[in-house]
ZASEPA-341649 format. One record per residue (C-alpha): y, z, x; chain. Coordinates in Angstrom, 2 decimals, always signed. Example, Ala and Ser with C-alpha at 12.3 -4.5 7.8 and 13.67 -1.06 7.14 Angstrom:
residues 2
+---------+---------+---------+--------+
!      c2 !      c3 !      c1 ! chaine !
+---------+---------+---------+--------+
!   -4.50 !   +7.80 !  +12.30 !      A !
!   -1.06 !   +7.14 !  +13.67 !      A !
+---------+---------+---------+--------+
end
This chain:
residues 177
+---------+---------+---------+--------+
!      c2 !      c3 !      c1 ! chaine !
+---------+---------+---------+--------+
!  -48.79 !  +43.50 !  +57.97 !      A !
!  -52.04 !  +42.45 !  +59.65 !      A !
!  -52.74 !  +46.04 !  +60.67 !      A !
!  -51.58 !  +47.29 !  +57.25 !      A !
!  -54.18 !  +44.92 !  +55.74 !      A !
!  -56.94 !  +46.87 !  +57.47 !      A !
!  -56.03 !  +50.03 !  +55.54 !      A !
!  -57.84 !  +50.99 !  +52.39 !      A !
!  -55.36 !  +49.15 !  +50.14 !      A !
!  -55.96 !  +46.82 !  +47.26 !      A !
!  -55.19 !  +43.21 !  +48.05 !      A !
!  -52.40 !  +43.17 !  +45.43 !      A !
!  -50.78 !  +46.22 !  +47.05 !      A !
!  -50.84 !  +44.62 !  +50.48 !      A !
!  -49.44 !  +41.39 !  +49.02 !      A !
!  -46.58 !  +43.32 !  +47.35 !      A !
!  -45.64 !  +45.02 !  +50.63 !      A !
!  -45.90 !  +41.75 !  +52.51 !      A !
!  -43.55 !  +40.10 !  +49.99 !      A !
!  -41.00 !  +42.95 !  +50.25 !      A !
!  -41.04 !  +42.81 !  +54.07 !      A !
!  -40.79 !  +39.00 !  +54.06 !      A !
!  -37.80 !  +39.13 !  +51.69 !      A !
!  -36.14 !  +41.76 !  +53.86 !      A !
!  -36.59 !  +39.57 !  +56.95 !      A !
!  -35.30 !  +36.50 !  +55.07 !      A !
!  -32.19 !  +38.39 !  +53.98 !      A !
!  -31.20 !  +40.23 !  +57.19 !      A !
!  -33.11 !  +38.33 !  +59.85 !      A !
!  -36.10 !  +39.14 !  +62.03 !      A !
!  -34.91 !  +42.31 !  +63.75 !      A !
!  -36.81 !  +44.68 !  +66.01 !      A !
!  -37.77 !  +47.86 !  +64.14 !      A !
!  -35.33 !  +49.97 !  +66.19 !      A !
!  -32.41 !  +47.73 !  +65.16 !      A !
!  -32.81 !  +48.45 !  +61.42 !      A !
!  -29.92 !  +50.80 !  +60.69 !      A !
!  -28.10 !  +51.99 !  +57.60 !      A !
!  -25.56 !  +49.21 !  +58.17 !      A !
!  -28.35 !  +46.59 !  +58.07 !      A !
!  -29.74 !  +48.17 !  +54.92 !      A !
!  -26.30 !  +48.11 !  +53.28 !      A !
!  -26.06 !  +44.39 !  +54.10 !      A !
!  -29.55 !  +43.90 !  +52.66 !      A !
!  -28.61 !  +45.67 !  +49.41 !      A !
!  -25.42 !  +43.63 !  +48.96 !      A !
!  -27.22 !  +40.33 !  +49.49 !      A !
!  -30.29 !  +41.38 !  +47.47 !      A !
!  -28.14 !  +41.95 !  +44.37 !      A !
!  -26.61 !  +38.46 !  +44.69 !      A !
!  -29.95 !  +36.62 !  +44.68 !      A !
!  -31.11 !  +35.34 !  +41.27 !      A !
!  -34.19 !  +36.80 !  +39.61 !      A !
!  -37.43 !  +34.97 !  +40.28 !      A !
!  -35.71 !  +32.62 !  +42.72 !      A !
!  -38.99 !  +31.63 !  +44.34 !      A !
!  -40.33 !  +30.23 !  +41.04 !      A !
!  -37.10 !  +28.43 !  +40.07 !      A !
!  -37.15 !  +24.70 !  +40.96 !      A !
!  -33.43 !  +24.85 !  +41.70 !      A !
!  -34.05 !  +27.23 !  +44.62 !      A !
!  -37.49 !  +26.09 !  +45.80 !      A !
!  -37.67 !  +25.36 !  +49.52 !      A !
!  -34.23 !  +26.91 !  +50.10 !      A !
!  -33.62 !  +29.80 !  +52.45 !      A !
!  -31.93 !  +32.98 !  +51.27 !      A !
!  -28.78 !  +32.09 !  +53.22 !      A !
!  -28.67 !  +28.70 !  +51.45 !      A !
!  -29.10 !  +30.39 !  +48.07 !      A !
!  -26.32 !  +32.88 !  +48.85 !      A !
!  -23.97 !  +29.95 !  +49.55 !      A !
!  -24.81 !  +28.30 !  +46.20 !      A !
!  -22.97 !  +29.02 !  +42.97 !      A !
!  -25.38 !  +31.36 !  +41.18 !      A !
!  -22.80 !  +32.93 !  +38.87 !      A !
!  -24.59 !  +31.78 !  +35.72 !      A !
!  -28.00 !  +33.02 !  +36.87 !      A !
!  -29.37 !  +36.44 !  +36.00 !      A !
!  -29.13 !  +38.53 !  +39.14 !      A !
!  -31.49 !  +41.20 !  +40.36 !      A !
!  -30.66 !  +44.69 !  +39.16 !      A !
!  -30.42 !  +48.13 !  +40.71 !      A !
!  -33.84 !  +49.13 !  +39.42 !      A !
!  -35.40 !  +46.16 !  +41.20 !      A !
!  -33.42 !  +46.98 !  +44.36 !      A !
!  -34.65 !  +50.58 !  +44.32 !      A !
!  -38.26 !  +49.44 !  +43.87 !      A !
!  -37.89 !  +47.19 !  +46.88 !      A !
!  -36.28 !  +49.95 !  +48.97 !      A !
!  -39.05 !  +52.40 !  +48.04 !      A !
!  -41.71 !  +49.90 !  +49.15 !      A !
!  -39.83 !  +49.25 !  +52.39 !      A !
!  -39.48 !  +53.01 !  +52.89 !      A !
!  -43.23 !  +53.49 !  +52.51 !      A !
!  -43.87 !  +50.68 !  +54.96 !      A !
!  -41.28 !  +52.11 !  +57.39 !      A !
!  -42.86 !  +55.55 !  +57.14 !      A !
!  -46.14 !  +53.98 !  +58.20 !      A !
!  -44.31 !  +52.12 !  +61.01 !      A !
!  -42.85 !  +55.43 !  +62.25 !      A !
!  -46.36 !  +56.83 !  +62.60 !      A !
!  -47.93 !  +53.67 !  +64.06 !      A !
!  -45.27 !  +51.85 !  +66.08 !      A !
!  -42.15 !  +52.41 !  +68.16 !      A !
!  -39.99 !  +52.97 !  +65.05 !      A !
!  -38.65 !  +56.53 !  +65.26 !      A !
!  -36.66 !  +57.03 !  +62.05 !      A !
!  -37.22 !  +55.71 !  +58.55 !      A !
!  -33.80 !  +54.23 !  +57.65 !      A !
!  -34.92 !  +53.53 !  +54.07 !      A !
!  -35.79 !  +57.14 !  +53.24 !      A !
!  -32.48 !  +57.87 !  +51.52 !      A !
!  -31.28 !  +54.35 !  +50.77 !      A !
!  -32.04 !  +54.17 !  +47.04 !      A !
!  -29.03 !  +53.88 !  +44.76 !      A !
!  -28.21 !  +56.02 !  +41.76 !      A !
!  -27.12 !  +54.03 !  +38.78 !      A !
!  -26.56 !  +54.39 !  +35.09 !      A !
!  -29.25 !  +52.59 !  +33.14 !      A !
!  -27.98 !  +50.76 !  +30.15 !      A !
!  -31.15 !  +50.28 !  +28.21 !      A !
!  -30.79 !  +48.32 !  +25.04 !      A !
!  -32.87 !  +49.95 !  +22.35 !      A !
!  -33.83 !  +47.51 !  +19.67 !      A !
!  -34.00 !  +49.11 !  +16.26 !      A !
!  -36.13 !  +47.90 !  +13.40 !      A !
!  -34.73 !  +45.24 !  +11.09 !      A !
!  -34.46 !  +45.93 !   +7.36 !      A !
!  -37.45 !  +43.67 !   +6.80 !      A !
!  -39.56 !  +45.60 !   +9.32 !      A !
!  -38.56 !  +48.94 !   +7.75 !      A !
!  -39.54 !  +47.58 !   +4.34 !      A !
!  -42.96 !  +46.59 !   +5.69 !      A !
!  -43.53 !  +49.96 !   +7.34 !      A !
!  -42.54 !  +51.98 !   +4.29 !      A !
!  -44.07 !  +49.68 !   +1.68 !      A !
!  -45.61 !  +52.31 !   -0.67 !      A !
!  -48.94 !  +50.49 !   -0.82 !      A !
!  -49.29 !  +50.53 !   +2.97 !      A !
!  -47.47 !  +53.76 !   +3.84 !      A !
!  -49.05 !  +55.98 !   +1.20 !      A !
!  -52.57 !  +54.63 !   +1.72 !      A !
!  -52.35 !  +55.46 !   +5.44 !      A !
!  -50.79 !  +58.92 !   +4.98 !      A !
!  -50.91 !  +61.00 !   +1.77 !      A !
!  -53.49 !  +58.94 !   -0.15 !      A !
!  -55.80 !  +58.41 !   +2.81 !      A !
!  -59.41 !  +59.32 !   +2.05 !      A !
!  -61.47 !  +61.57 !   +4.27 !      A !
!  -60.70 !  +64.49 !   +6.53 !      A !
!  -57.13 !  +64.35 !   +7.77 !      A !
!  -55.75 !  +67.70 !   +8.98 !      A !
!  -52.20 !  +66.39 !   +9.56 !      A !
!  -51.88 !  +64.59 !   +6.24 !      A !
!  -48.47 !  +66.07 !   +5.37 !      A !
!  -47.17 !  +65.69 !   +8.94 !      A !
!  -48.24 !  +62.05 !   +9.03 !      A !
!  -46.33 !  +61.48 !   +5.82 !      A !
!  -43.10 !  +63.27 !   +6.71 !      A !
!  -42.79 !  +62.51 !  +10.45 !      A !
!  -42.00 !  +58.77 !  +10.04 !      A !
!  -39.56 !  +59.56 !   +7.22 !      A !
!  -37.72 !  +62.18 !   +9.28 !      A !
!  -37.56 !  +59.82 !  +12.27 !      A !
!  -36.28 !  +57.01 !  +10.08 !      A !
!  -33.43 !  +59.03 !   +8.61 !      A !
!  -32.47 !  +61.13 !  +11.63 !      A !
!  -33.19 !  +58.89 !  +14.62 !      A !
!  -35.09 !  +61.75 !  +16.27 !      A !
!  -37.88 !  +61.07 !  +18.76 !      A !
!  -41.55 !  +61.41 !  +17.85 !      A !
!  -42.03 !  +64.46 !  +20.08 !      A !
!  -38.99 !  +66.18 !  +18.60 !      A !
!  -40.14 !  +65.65 !  +15.03 !      A !
!  -43.72 !  +66.69 !  +15.76 !      A !
!  -42.46 !  +69.94 !  +17.29 !      A !
!  -40.80 !  +70.71 !  +13.98 !      A !
+---------+---------+---------+--------+
end
């Protein structure tokens, strides 16, 4: 990390890598670079997903080691997700790639360690009240059809929101129409 600091990185970037490496060491132990194998990474991933989100800021876990936290009942806490795990693995992979070029590490064990997962994004739709505000004739018409001045897409600006509202299509799809 000290040598990494000397690179042309922003301080926040260096801090992020330092945090990822520190967390990795806290989870699997302080291993020599050559001892980091796919088995160690699998152990890291399993433990990483059991640690609560923002555990370092939570008073309940302050001044506790990762092994102590893993022994605690954290079933009610929101755990870290696969997206967060993959971000961490990508950062560790970048750091390991640098280590391969600048140390005795020969192979980057993180290079293919990211996990594929199905994202279950929750898309929040507009409430009836919000729809009423958006399509209030006084507001909607004055900003589309009745707008003064040069407006080459006047008709498109009027119909696009209406089509999206009634079909659920995306903006880009409707604008291609």
